[in-house]
N, C-alpha and C positions, 0 to 999 in steps of 0.2 A: 622602173623609173629610178633614177640616182637620187640618193638620199639629200645630195648636196646642191639640187638645182634653185631650191629657195632657200636662203638663209635669214635669221632675222637680221644679221649684220648687212646684208645684200639690202634688204627691205628698207630698213633705216636711211641707206644711202640713197637707194633709190628716193624715197620720200624727200630727203634733203635738197636733192639736185631738182626733183619736181617744182618744190616750192621754193627755192633760190633762183632758180632759171638760169644758172651758171657756175660752171665748175669751181670759179675763183670764192664765190659767195659760200657754196656748199661746202666747200675744204676748209673756210672759215669757220662754219657754222658746227661743223665736226670735230675741228682740230686735227685734221691730217693734210697732206698735201694734194694739191691739186692732180697731181698725177695718179695717186693712190684712189682719188675719188673716181678719176677715169677708169683704172684698172678694175675698181669693184664692180662699176657699170657695165664694162666690157665683159667680165668673166660671168655676170648675171644675164648678160644677152646670150653670151655663149651656150650657156646652161640650158636656157629655155628654147634656144632657137630662132628668138625673133629680136628685131630691132626695137628698143623701147623709146628712145629721144632721138630727134633730128639735131646732132649737135654741129652741124654745117653753118648753121647759123646763130645769131645771138638775137633775143635771149633764145637759150635751149628750151625747145617744145617736145611734148609727148607724141608719139605717133599713135595710131589708133591702137596698137597692141600695147603700147604704154598705157594708155586711157583705161583699158581693160584692167591691167594689173594694178591701177591706181586703186581702183574700187576696192580689190580685195586687199591690198597692203596696207590701206589705212584701218580696214577692220581687224586684220591680223595685229597689227601693232598695238591698236587700241586695247584689244583683248589681252595681250600680254602686259600691257601697262597696268591694264585694271587689277590683273593676277599679282603683279608685283606689288601694288598698292596694298592689296588685301593682304599679302603676306607681311608687308611691313608694318600693318597696323597689329598684326599678332604679335610679331615681334618688334614692337616699338622701340626697343632699345638699339636696333641695327643701325650702323652709322651709315650715313646718307649725307648728300650736299643737296641744299634746298635753296634755289635762288629766288629771290624778290626783287621787284621793280616797282617803284610809286613815284608819282608826280611830285616834284620837289616842293611844292608850296603846302603839300600834306606830310611830307618827310618826318619832320620832327614831332608831329603828333600820333599818327598811325604807326609807324614803323617799329617802334618799342611793343605795340601791342601785337603786332604780327608776328614780330621776331619770339617774343614769349610764349604766343599760342604753338608754334612752332615746335620751341624746344620742350613744350610740356609735353606734347604727342610724341616726338622722336628725340629722345633724350641725349642719344650720342650724336645728333646731327649737326653739320656745320652750316650756319645760315649766312647766305652772301646776300648782300643789298646792293641795289643800284638806285639812285633818285637822278630825275632830269625832266624833259619836257614830256607833254602828255603824248607824242609820235615818238618820241625815242622810246617810251617804255613800253608802247605798243608793240614797237618794231622788235622789241628784245623778246616780248611773248611769241610774236609770228615765227621769229628765228630761233627760238628754242634757246635763247639765252636766260630767260626768265621761267620760272615756273608757275609763279603767281604775279598778276599785276594789278595795282590799283590805278587807273587810268581813265581820262575823260574823252578819250578817242577810241572808238570801236574797231576791231580788226576787219578787213574787206569782207573776209569770208566768215561768217558768223556760224556756219553749220561744225566747225572744228572746235569751237569753244562754248564753255560754260559761263554764262554772263550773268551775275546778280549786281541789280542798279543799289550801290547803297545809299546815295541821297541825291538831291537836286538843288540848286541854290541858285537864287537870284543875283547877278551882279548889283554892286551898290556905289554909290557914289562917294570917295573920299577927298576930301578938301584939306588944306592947311588951315588950322585953328583959328577961327573967326574969320575966315577969308570969304565965306559963302553966305547968304541970307535966303533962306527957302520963300519968304513971301516975295521976293523980288522975281523980276524976269531972269529965268535959268539960262537961257539962251544966250542972252547980254552978258551974264557974268561969266559963262564957260568959255565964251569966245574972246574974252579979254585977260583969261588968266592962263598961265602956263600949263599946256598939258602934258603928262609924262606919262608915257605908254609902255607897256610891254613890247618886247622885241616882237617883230611881224614873222621872225623865224619860228615863234611859238605860236601853237594853236591858241591860246589865249589871246595872243596878241592879234592874230587874224580876226578871231570872232569881234572883238572891239572894235578894231578899225572898220571892219564890215558893217557893223552896227551904227557906228556913228555917221557911215555913209547914207545907211538906209533911212535914217531919221533927219539927214541933209543938215548935220552939225558939222559947219566947216571950222577945224582948228589948226591953230599952226603946231607942227610938230617940232619940239625942241629937244627932248628926251628919250631914250630908248632903253630899257634893260631887261635882264633876262630872269632876273629873282624880285620876288615880292617885296623883300626888304629893302631892295634898292629902290624901286618904285616909291614906296612910302616915304622913305627917308628923301627923297628928293622933292617929293609933293610938301612935306613938312617945311623943308628948308627953303625951297623957291616961291611957295605961296601959291601953288600949283593945284592940280585936281588930277584923278583919275578914275578909272572904273576897275573894281577888284570883286573877289568872291568873300563872302563872309568868312570862311573858314582862312582864308590867306591872310586876313587880319590878324588872328592869334598866331601867325608866323611872325608878325612883325609888332610884337608887344612893346617892345622898346619905346616905339613912337607914338604911342596910344595917347599921351598927354598932348601931343602936337598936332593932331588932327580931329577933325570931325567927321561923322559917318551919317549919311543920309540914305533913304531909300532914292532911287533914279526918279529924276522928277519928268522923264518921259518914257515911252514904250520901253518895257523892261526886255532883259536879256539874260537867260538862262542856260546853264550846263549842268550835265548829270554825271556823277562819277560811278565807276562801275568796278567790282573784283571780278577779274578774269583767270579761267584757268582751261587747261585742254580737256577737252570731254574725254572720260573714262580714265584719267590720271589722278592720282593722289587721294584716291577713296573719298571719305567724308570730310578730308581736310579742308577744302573750300567752302564748304557749308559751315563749319566751324570757326574759320576765320571770319566770314561774313558776319555770324551772330555776334562775335567778340568785337568786330568793328561797329557794328549798328548800337551795341551796348555801349561801346566808348563814346559814340557820338551824341547817345541820347543822355548819358549820365553824367558827361564831363565837359565834352566840347560844346554842345547845345547850350548848358547853364554857364559856361565861360564867356560866349557869345549875349547871352542875355544880359549878362551883367555888365560886360563892356557897351553893348550896344543895343539897349532894349527895344530902340526904335527900329531895328532891322531884324529882330528875332523871327519874324515870318518867312523870310528870305531864305532859310534854310529848311529844306522837308527831307527828314530822315525816313527811308523806306523801312517797311516791317512785313515780310512775307507771311507772317501768321495773320496778319489783319487786313493785308491786300493778296490775295491769293492768285490774282491775274498779273502780278507785276511783272513776272517772267516774260510773258507775251508782251506787255507793253514796252518792255525794253526792246526786245527783237523787232517791233515794228518802229520804234523810235529810231533804230540804227539802221532801217533800209533806206 
């Protein structure tokens, strides 16, 4: 048997094409040319004597032989990655590049904690960060552009990832100062005041619009933004209202004196936020980060929220694996 029939590089290119399902996207993920990806796959197929991909149609699909190799390729790469992580923990000073991705409404509060924890464990590492929409963050994890992600959107295939639920939060009502009166008819008030929404290109914007349709609250749409700061600033300036999450309020602290915050007066809407990493990679680092972020939420962000808006303190629930041993199972069920 030839020693070069299967190589780690060949298997990594194989997995990239399997997951990306196109030569162009696989080449972008790997940082090589499209012809380079094609040549690696051709060489791999020639070495083992079978066709692995049907490349005549788009998207590219696995042949039956490719499906068999896929089972073994993922196990081999996972084992190698686990060994690399274990060696990195022994030599914690070894240089490495680690990429983080986090939803932008938590960027200012959580990213410094994540970066600090990584630097403490890998003292010579270069930390690269990205913040954006929840779906963009999850896509970066799926495409291997991120090693760790904090996001509200779960990947489609949960079997390839380690998922820890950090917290869940109920959406709250944010209105311009003095423009809303809780004792009066909420539907009449909200339909006559400007509604300021998150862009429907964002998962959070889709969630809110879908929920308003569910409760049959017909509002005139006048503004759409992609950042919490812009949404809340516009609420304050127009005498309008919006639905947002408790932690997002901390990201718009400049406008806290110009808004009022209330529990929603109708059926609640909730989202969960997760820390996601790939299975068998980075050793114990994901668990270390999860503990650090939960500690930050408990000790700093939750008290800040109580100080600013005690009336919605119960809208944020931070998860704790030690007191909730079944939370991983619940996360997986919720994502299905």
